[in-house]
N, C-alpha and C positions, 0 to 999 in steps of 0.2 A: 504493500500500500504506500509506503513512504518512497519507494523507488519511483513509482508512477507520479507521485506528487512532485518529486525532485525533477523528473523529466518534464512535467508540465510547466513548472516554474522556469526551467531553462529554455524550453522550446517555445512556449507561448508568451510568458511574461517578458522574456528577454528577446529572443530571436524574432518571433513573429511580430511582436509589438514594435520593435525597431523597424522592421521591413514595412509594416503598415503605415509608418509615418512618411514613407516615400510615396508620393502620388502614383508613380509607375507600378507599384506593387499592390495598390488598392483595387483596381478593376478586377472583376471576375465574373463568374457565372453561378447562379443559384446559391449565392452567399459564400461561395468558395473564392477567396481572393488569390491573387498571384503570390502574395506573402504567405498564405496558407500552403499553396502548392510547393513553394520553395522550402518552407519550414518542414513540411511533411517529407520532402525528398531528403533533407538533412536528417530527419528523425529516422528514416529507413536506413540511411547510410550509417548512422551511429549504431544501429542494431547489428551491423555486420561484425562489430567487435566481439559480440557474445552469442551470435546466432548464425546458423547456416544461411547462405544467400537467399534462398526462397522464403525462409521464415522471416528474415529481415525485410525483404520486399513486401511480405504480407502485412507489415506494420503501416504501410503507406496509406491504405484506405481508411483504417480506423483513425489514423492521425488526421486525415481530412475532417473527420467528424469532430475530433477534439479541437482542431483549429477553427472550425465553424463556430463552435461554442465560444471560443475566445473572441472572435469577431463580433458575434451576436451580443454577448453579455459583458465583455471586457473585465472579467474577473476569473480567478483561477478555479473557484469551487466547481462550476459546471464542467470545466475541462477535466478536472481531477475525478469527479464523480463518474463521468463517462469512461475515463481511462480505467478507473478501479472496477467498474461494472464489467467492462469488456474483458479485462484480465481475469476477473473472478469467474465469469462464464467460460472463458477459454480454458483455464487451468482446472476448473472444478466441474466441467460439463457432465462427467460421468456421475458424480454425486448429485448434481442438480437433477439430471435425468432420472436417477433412481428414486428421487422424492416423489415423482409423478407417475412413474411406470413400474 
């Protein structure tokens, strides 16, 4: 949980926020800014340090959702809650599935 919070602080509150201050990085589509795209690419690249390449690439799409939350709400809590929920479901899917079936 704390690792996800640290990642969101680094990638949203620092990197994405700095990029979104540049007018060239603000335009986007469906609430996904260019700053979010660039930050999500960096997020995926950073995961290469601890994950296989396809697993690291797999972080790109969820990162877009975390970045959308940053653009929309401009606070870390929604980003972290999305990140935490995603990781929880990803890593505990068998246990969650067993609760219902």
